[in-house]
One Martini backbone bead per residue (centre of mass of N, CA, C, O) as a GRO file, in nm:
protein
  337
    1UNK     BB    1  -2.563  -2.120   5.366
    2UNK     BB    2  -2.703  -2.066   5.037
    3UNK     BB    3  -3.010  -2.087   4.848
    4UNK     BB    4  -3.122  -2.118   4.498
    5UNK     BB    5  -3.420  -2.155   4.293
    6UNK     BB    6  -3.439  -2.059   4.002
    7UNK     BB    7  -3.521  -1.763   3.832
    8UNK     BB    8  -3.663  -1.642   4.108
    9UNK     BB    9  -3.492  -1.702   4.364
   10UNK     BB   10  -3.594  -1.913   4.552
   11UNK     BB   11  -3.573  -2.035   4.842
   12UNK     BB   12  -3.485  -2.296   4.984
   13UNK     BB   13  -3.566  -2.507   5.196
   14UNK     BB   14  -3.524  -2.569   5.505
   15UNK     BB   15  -3.257  -2.800   5.515
   16UNK     BB   16  -3.133  -2.806   5.250
   17UNK     BB   17  -2.939  -2.980   5.057
   18UNK     BB   18  -2.727  -3.008   4.802
   19UNK     BB   19  -2.857  -3.257   4.674
   20UNK     BB   20  -3.148  -3.141   4.675
   21UNK     BB   21  -3.087  -2.892   4.503
   22UNK     BB   22  -3.015  -3.056   4.251
   23UNK     BB   23  -3.289  -3.200   4.223
   24UNK     BB   24  -3.458  -2.943   4.190
   25UNK     BB   25  -3.311  -2.843   3.932
   26UNK     BB   26  -3.378  -3.121   3.768
   27UNK     BB   27  -3.696  -3.129   3.779
   28UNK     BB   28  -3.689  -2.864   3.597
   29UNK     BB   29  -3.689  -2.647   3.365
   30UNK     BB   30  -3.502  -2.363   3.405
   31UNK     BB   31  -3.312  -2.453   3.642
   32UNK     BB   32  -3.115  -2.317   3.927
   33UNK     BB   33  -2.848  -2.384   4.145
   34UNK     BB   34  -2.758  -2.169   4.417
   35UNK     BB   35  -2.447  -2.169   4.599
   36UNK     BB   36  -2.368  -1.999   4.902
   37UNK     BB   37  -2.041  -1.926   5.071
   38UNK     BB   38  -1.962  -1.687   5.300
   39UNK     BB   39  -1.852  -1.913   5.538
   40UNK     BB   40  -1.645  -2.147   5.492
   41UNK     BB   41  -1.639  -2.474   5.592
   42UNK     BB   42  -1.532  -2.792   5.612
   43UNK     BB   43  -1.822  -2.903   5.599
   44UNK     BB   44  -1.905  -2.761   5.337
   45UNK     BB   45  -1.690  -2.888   5.155
   46UNK     BB   46  -1.771  -3.181   5.205
   47UNK     BB   47  -2.060  -3.159   5.098
   48UNK     BB   48  -1.984  -3.061   4.815
   49UNK     BB   49  -1.803  -3.302   4.737
   50UNK     BB   50  -2.029  -3.515   4.762
   51UNK     BB   51  -2.260  -3.395   4.584
   52UNK     BB   52  -2.046  -3.341   4.326
   53UNK     BB   53  -1.807  -3.525   4.299
   54UNK     BB   54  -1.517  -3.432   4.363
   55UNK     BB   55  -1.204  -3.379   4.314
   56UNK     BB   56  -0.940  -3.395   4.528
   57UNK     BB   57  -0.782  -3.151   4.417
   58UNK     BB   58  -1.015  -2.953   4.434
   59UNK     BB   59  -1.071  -2.980   4.737
   60UNK     BB   60  -0.795  -2.874   4.827
   61UNK     BB   61  -0.828  -2.588   4.709
   62UNK     BB   62  -1.081  -2.515   4.877
   63UNK     BB   63  -0.940  -2.544   5.159
   64UNK     BB   64  -0.689  -2.353   5.125
   65UNK     BB   65  -0.668  -2.143   4.925
   66UNK     BB   66  -0.482  -1.908   4.792
   67UNK     BB   67  -0.525  -1.869   4.478
   68UNK     BB   68  -0.476  -1.842   4.166
   69UNK     BB   69  -0.591  -1.731   3.890
   70UNK     BB   70  -0.827  -1.963   3.735
   71UNK     BB   71  -0.898  -2.245   3.499
   72UNK     BB   72  -1.079  -2.556   3.543
   73UNK     BB   73  -1.135  -2.908   3.455
   74UNK     BB   74  -1.368  -3.156   3.615
   75UNK     BB   75  -1.527  -3.280   3.396
   76UNK     BB   76  -1.843  -3.121   3.463
   77UNK     BB   77  -1.643  -2.918   3.615
   78UNK     BB   78  -1.594  -2.573   3.667
   79UNK     BB   79  -1.299  -2.399   3.779
   80UNK     BB   80  -1.279  -2.083   3.958
   81UNK     BB   81  -1.048  -1.810   4.013
   82UNK     BB   82  -1.140  -1.501   4.173
   83UNK     BB   83  -1.084  -1.139   4.178
   84UNK     BB   84  -1.155  -0.869   4.368
   85UNK     BB   85  -1.192  -0.503   4.409
   86UNK     BB   86  -1.092  -0.252   4.658
   87UNK     BB   87  -1.102   0.086   4.775
   88UNK     BB   88  -0.903   0.251   5.029
   89UNK     BB   89  -0.885   0.580   5.099
   90UNK     BB   90  -0.750   0.614   5.380
   91UNK     BB   91  -0.489   0.412   5.284
   92UNK     BB   92  -0.443   0.357   4.979
   93UNK     BB   93  -0.581   0.069   4.919
   94UNK     BB   94  -0.588  -0.256   4.761
   95UNK     BB   95  -0.838  -0.494   4.789
   96UNK     BB   96  -0.880  -0.852   4.794
   97UNK     BB   97  -1.110  -1.106   4.671
   98UNK     BB   98  -1.173  -1.451   4.702
   99UNK     BB   99  -1.308  -1.679   4.450
  100UNK     BB  100  -1.495  -1.981   4.425
  101UNK     BB  101  -1.607  -2.144   4.121
  102UNK     BB  102  -1.876  -2.370   4.047
  103UNK     BB  103  -1.960  -2.535   3.733
  104UNK     BB  104  -2.271  -2.670   3.621
  105UNK     BB  105  -2.537  -2.818   3.528
  106UNK     BB  106  -2.779  -2.632   3.692
  107UNK     BB  107  -2.513  -2.528   3.863
  108UNK     BB  108  -2.381  -2.313   4.137
  109UNK     BB  109  -2.077  -2.225   4.321
  110UNK     BB  110  -2.001  -1.982   4.585
  111UNK     BB  111  -1.684  -1.900   4.735
  112UNK     BB  112  -1.590  -1.706   5.019
  113UNK     BB  113  -1.273  -1.697   5.130
  114UNK     BB  114  -1.292  -1.389   5.279
  115UNK     BB  115  -1.592  -1.325   5.369
  116UNK     BB  116  -1.653  -1.154   5.102
  117UNK     BB  117  -1.768  -0.945   4.879
  118UNK     BB  118  -1.720  -0.763   4.599
  119UNK     BB  119  -1.744  -0.482   4.784
  120UNK     BB  120  -1.633  -0.591   5.087
  121UNK     BB  121  -1.854  -0.706   5.227
  122UNK     BB  122  -2.033  -0.900   5.424
  123UNK     BB  123  -2.140  -1.206   5.315
  124UNK     BB  124  -2.340  -1.290   5.552
  125UNK     BB  125  -2.503  -0.994   5.483
  126UNK     BB  126  -2.626  -1.052   5.219
  127UNK     BB  127  -2.853  -0.936   5.027
  128UNK     BB  128  -3.101  -1.056   4.824
  129UNK     BB  129  -3.064  -0.849   4.591
  130UNK     BB  130  -2.773  -0.933   4.510
  131UNK     BB  131  -2.837  -1.227   4.448
  132UNK     BB  132  -3.064  -1.166   4.241
  133UNK     BB  133  -2.867  -1.022   4.031
  134UNK     BB  134  -2.747  -1.290   3.908
  135UNK     BB  135  -3.030  -1.319   3.730
  136UNK     BB  136  -3.120  -1.034   3.740
  137UNK     BB  137  -3.147  -0.819   3.450
  138UNK     BB  138  -3.110  -0.638   3.166
  139UNK     BB  139  -2.840  -0.838   3.071
  140UNK     BB  140  -2.963  -1.118   3.084
  141UNK     BB  141  -2.928  -1.417   2.970
  142UNK     BB  142  -3.155  -1.593   2.745
  143UNK     BB  143  -3.377  -1.761   2.615
  144UNK     BB  144  -3.585  -1.768   2.346
  145UNK     BB  145  -3.837  -1.683   2.533
  146UNK     BB  146  -3.722  -1.432   2.728
  147UNK     BB  147  -3.745  -1.543   3.043
  148UNK     BB  148  -3.521  -1.753   3.083
  149UNK     BB  149  -3.241  -1.822   3.195
  150UNK     BB  150  -2.948  -2.005   3.096
  151UNK     BB  151  -2.815  -2.047   3.382
  152UNK     BB  152  -2.511  -2.095   3.515
  153UNK     BB  153  -2.375  -1.919   3.297
  154UNK     BB  154  -2.538  -1.665   3.365
  155UNK     BB  155  -2.439  -1.632   3.654
  156UNK     BB  156  -2.143  -1.607   3.579
  157UNK     BB  157  -2.170  -1.354   3.413
  158UNK     BB  158  -2.279  -1.170   3.639
  159UNK     BB  159  -2.036  -1.205   3.823
  160UNK     BB  160  -1.816  -1.098   3.630
  161UNK     BB  161  -1.949  -0.825   3.576
  162UNK     BB  162  -1.935  -0.724   3.872
  163UNK     BB  163  -1.626  -0.734   3.897
  164UNK     BB  164  -1.559  -0.541   3.663
  165UNK     BB  165  -1.726  -0.300   3.774
  166UNK     BB  166  -1.541  -0.277   4.041
  167UNK     BB  167  -1.290  -0.132   3.900
  168UNK     BB  168  -1.379   0.163   3.856
  169UNK     BB  169  -1.361   0.285   4.151
  170UNK     BB  170  -1.065   0.215   4.184
  171UNK     BB  171  -0.957   0.393   3.951
  172UNK     BB  172  -1.074   0.655   4.056
  173UNK     BB  173  -0.913   0.667   4.322
  174UNK     BB  174  -0.629   0.652   4.192
  175UNK     BB  175  -0.657   0.908   4.016
  176UNK     BB  176  -0.690   1.110   4.247
  177UNK     BB  177  -0.414   1.049   4.375
  178UNK     BB  178  -0.246   1.131   4.131
  179UNK     BB  179  -0.329   1.430   4.132
  180UNK     BB  180  -0.222   1.490   4.416
  181UNK     BB  181   0.072   1.415   4.355
  182UNK     BB  182   0.129   1.633   4.147
  183UNK     BB  183   0.093   1.868   4.345
  184UNK     BB  184   0.317   1.778   4.541
  185UNK     BB  185   0.558   1.784   4.350
  186UNK     BB  186   0.525   2.104   4.270
  187UNK     BB  187   0.536   2.191   4.591
  188UNK     BB  188   0.782   2.024   4.742
  189UNK     BB  189   0.710   1.757   4.869
  190UNK     BB  190   0.905   1.519   5.044
  191UNK     BB  191   0.669   1.279   5.086
  192UNK     BB  192   0.591   1.179   4.788
  193UNK     BB  193   0.768   0.934   4.719
  194UNK     BB  194   0.632   0.723   4.899
  195UNK     BB  195   0.351   0.753   4.769
  196UNK     BB  196   0.427   0.660   4.488
  197UNK     BB  197   0.523   0.375   4.561
  198UNK     BB  198   0.261   0.279   4.696
  199UNK     BB  199   0.070   0.326   4.452
  200UNK     BB  200   0.227   0.151   4.249
  201UNK     BB  201   0.180  -0.116   4.398
  202UNK     BB  202  -0.129  -0.116   4.368
  203UNK     BB  203  -0.138  -0.105   4.058
  204UNK     BB  204   0.015  -0.368   4.006
  205UNK     BB  205  -0.185  -0.553   4.150
  206UNK     BB  206  -0.425  -0.480   3.964
  207UNK     BB  207  -0.295  -0.564   3.699
  208UNK     BB  208  -0.262  -0.867   3.764
  209UNK     BB  209  -0.562  -0.926   3.812
  210UNK     BB  210  -0.667  -0.833   3.530
  211UNK     BB  211  -0.488  -1.017   3.360
  212UNK     BB  212  -0.597  -1.285   3.473
  213UNK     BB  213  -0.895  -1.230   3.392
  214UNK     BB  214  -0.844  -1.215   3.090
  215UNK     BB  215  -0.744  -1.505   3.058
  216UNK     BB  216  -0.998  -1.638   3.173
  217UNK     BB  217  -1.202  -1.532   2.963
  218UNK     BB  218  -1.066  -1.652   2.715
  219UNK     BB  219  -1.086  -1.946   2.812
  220UNK     BB  220  -1.394  -1.948   2.845
  221UNK     BB  221  -1.465  -1.887   2.551
  222UNK     BB  222  -1.323  -2.131   2.429
  223UNK     BB  223  -1.492  -2.339   2.588
  224UNK     BB  224  -1.768  -2.251   2.477
  225UNK     BB  225  -1.707  -2.318   2.184
  226UNK     BB  226  -1.670  -2.634   2.241
  227UNK     BB  227  -1.962  -2.659   2.428
  228UNK     BB  228  -2.214  -2.519   2.302
  229UNK     BB  229  -2.276  -2.234   2.375
  230UNK     BB  230  -2.469  -1.991   2.351
  231UNK     BB  231  -2.436  -1.711   2.162
  232UNK     BB  232  -2.547  -1.498   2.358
  233UNK     BB  233  -2.342  -1.553   2.588
  234UNK     BB  234  -2.084  -1.499   2.428
  235UNK     BB  235  -2.152  -1.201   2.375
  236UNK     BB  236  -2.149  -1.115   2.672
  237UNK     BB  237  -1.854  -1.197   2.730
  238UNK     BB  238  -1.728  -1.007   2.524
  239UNK     BB  239  -1.828  -0.754   2.668
  240UNK     BB  240  -1.671  -0.798   2.929
  241UNK     BB  241  -1.392  -0.804   2.794
  242UNK     BB  242  -1.403  -0.519   2.678
  243UNK     BB  243  -1.433  -0.377   2.948
  244UNK     BB  244  -1.169  -0.487   3.071
  245UNK     BB  245  -0.978  -0.370   2.856
  246UNK     BB  246  -1.034  -0.076   2.922
  247UNK     BB  247  -0.945  -0.089   3.219
  248UNK     BB  248  -0.657  -0.193   3.162
  249UNK     BB  249  -0.561   0.059   3.007
  250UNK     BB  250  -0.587   0.245   3.257
  251UNK     BB  251  -0.373   0.105   3.425
  252UNK     BB  252  -0.136   0.153   3.234
  253UNK     BB  253  -0.157   0.461   3.238
  254UNK     BB  254  -0.120   0.493   3.543
  255UNK     BB  255   0.159   0.363   3.562
  256UNK     BB  256   0.298   0.557   3.365
  257UNK     BB  257   0.235   0.816   3.519
  258UNK     BB  258   0.387   0.739   3.780
  259UNK     BB  259   0.661   0.705   3.645
  260UNK     BB  260   0.682   1.001   3.548
  261UNK     BB  261   0.649   1.134   3.824
  262UNK     BB  262   0.902   1.007   3.946
  263UNK     BB  263   1.099   1.140   3.748
  264UNK     BB  264   1.024   1.431   3.807
  265UNK     BB  265   1.085   1.421   4.109
  266UNK     BB  266   1.384   1.350   4.079
  267UNK     BB  267   1.458   1.607   3.925
  268UNK     BB  268   1.362   1.811   4.142
  269UNK     BB  269   1.542   1.708   4.369
  270UNK     BB  270   1.811   1.753   4.223
  271UNK     BB  271   1.766   2.058   4.184
  272UNK     BB  272   1.743   2.132   4.483
  273UNK     BB  273   2.021   2.020   4.561
  274UNK     BB  274   2.180   2.207   4.371
  275UNK     BB  275   2.085   2.471   4.500
  276UNK     BB  276   2.196   2.410   4.779
  277UNK     BB  277   2.492   2.380   4.693
  278UNK     BB  278   2.523   2.668   4.590
  279UNK     BB  279   2.468   2.809   4.859
  280UNK     BB  280   2.688   2.672   5.020
  281UNK     BB  281   2.924   2.758   4.836
  282UNK     BB  282   2.878   3.064   4.852
  283UNK     BB  283   2.908   3.097   5.164
  284UNK     BB  284   3.187   2.972   5.179
  285UNK     BB  285   3.327   3.191   5.006
  286UNK     BB  286   3.247   3.439   5.174
  287UNK     BB  287   3.386   3.329   5.442
  288UNK     BB  288   3.677   3.280   5.331
  289UNK     BB  289   3.789   3.562   5.273
  290UNK     BB  290   3.803   3.684   5.568
  291UNK     BB  291   3.955   3.441   5.685
  292UNK     BB  292   4.215   3.482   5.527
  293UNK     BB  293   4.287   3.764   5.633
  294UNK     BB  294   4.276   3.692   5.935
  295UNK     BB  295   4.497   3.470   5.922
  296UNK     BB  296   4.735   3.644   5.830
  297UNK     BB  297   4.697   3.875   6.066
  298UNK     BB  298   4.720   3.629   6.297
  299UNK     BB  299   5.042   3.544   6.312
  300UNK     BB  300   5.238   3.744   6.480
  301UNK     BB  301   5.451   3.895   6.332
  302UNK     BB  302   5.696   4.138   6.340
  303UNK     BB  303   5.729   4.128   6.017
  304UNK     BB  304   5.479   4.329   5.874
  305UNK     BB  305   5.271   4.475   5.682
  306UNK     BB  306   5.092   4.737   5.832
  307UNK     BB  307   5.129   4.716   6.156
  308UNK     BB  308   5.162   5.049   6.202
  309UNK     BB  309   4.891   5.114   6.122
  310UNK     BB  310   4.610   5.288   6.221
  311UNK     BB  311   4.417   5.158   5.976
  312UNK     BB  312   4.448   4.846   5.968
  313UNK     BB  313   4.201   4.730   6.113
  314UNK     BB  314   3.970   4.874   5.961
  315UNK     BB  315   4.076   4.795   5.680
  316UNK     BB  316   4.037   4.490   5.710
  317UNK     BB  317   3.730   4.500   5.759
  318UNK     BB  318   3.657   4.640   5.495
  319UNK     BB  319   3.778   4.427   5.306
  320UNK     BB  320   3.602   4.197   5.402
  321UNK     BB  321   3.326   4.327   5.335
  322UNK     BB  322   3.372   4.383   5.032
  323UNK     BB  323   3.435   4.096   4.945
  324UNK     BB  324   3.170   3.966   5.043
  325UNK     BB  325   2.978   4.151   4.882
  326UNK     BB  326   3.088   4.088   4.602
  327UNK     BB  327   3.024   3.783   4.606
  328UNK     BB  328   2.720   3.810   4.654
  329UNK     BB  329   2.655   3.959   4.389
  330UNK     BB  330   2.760   3.744   4.196
  331UNK     BB  331   2.577   3.505   4.302
  332UNK     BB  332   2.308   3.648   4.259
  333UNK     BB  333   2.330   3.677   3.947
  334UNK     BB  334   2.364   3.349   3.926
  335UNK     BB  335   2.153   3.220   4.129
  336UNK     BB  336   2.287   3.104   4.413
  337UNK     BB  337   2.101   3.288   4.633
   0.00000   0.00000   0.00000
């Protein structure tokens, strides 16, 4: 568990409890207590529940984890479940990290349910610079004095902004795989169908995550409108929502492109199968003609035409060869061979 107090993000004194961190934040204006749980234990959740006087239903969600993205309000505490995404190029998988965020006046708690940070790194080894970025930054919302951040809502904004920014490299990796798949499709690679299905599944998962985050941001903005949050912070949140909307449109385009690639691949597969059937049918016809002649003259009847001809045997072979060659030329012109 890590603490940070006020806009300078100075670490709270060693041994500081959650309750003491809240008192430190309330002690002076423009102070915010940031509580980060990189590897939450049952004892951490119990301490947080006691210090913040959390609702039992909320405590149960924190303990269980694996919650759907959502936003709920319990008294003066806003509870958010958010998922970030990372792209694993080696396996072409999109992995998600679940975060539980509790926001109240002058305090915010971030719980890493999967023990990983936004970029997928080990949350317990999170460098102070990344934690410091939650309050410091070129676009951090601040009070009218231009010096102090707006508080816990500002930290939440920075956190949401970092998660939305993390979608861009994921989409970049998926787009590169889509281009590779297109080359595979037109090169006739038979293994590409499975890759298309697998990548489409990852894109659908990302789409659902981004759609849920869009709903969460809209609900958060509506709540901020009702609870008189400063206009500057609402403008920043609208900017995050606009950014997310752009990324979401890219996801939809990517899914549509994969669907079209799958249709094209199915058409090409059917065309190749049709060409194969033509070749098989053509060779079957070529082999059938001499087989028919050989079958007739192999009946061994006593009375058959041309049985006494001296050229009967070579004549039959010549007829078989000419007939087979003629059929081959016909099928070749029709591009069956």
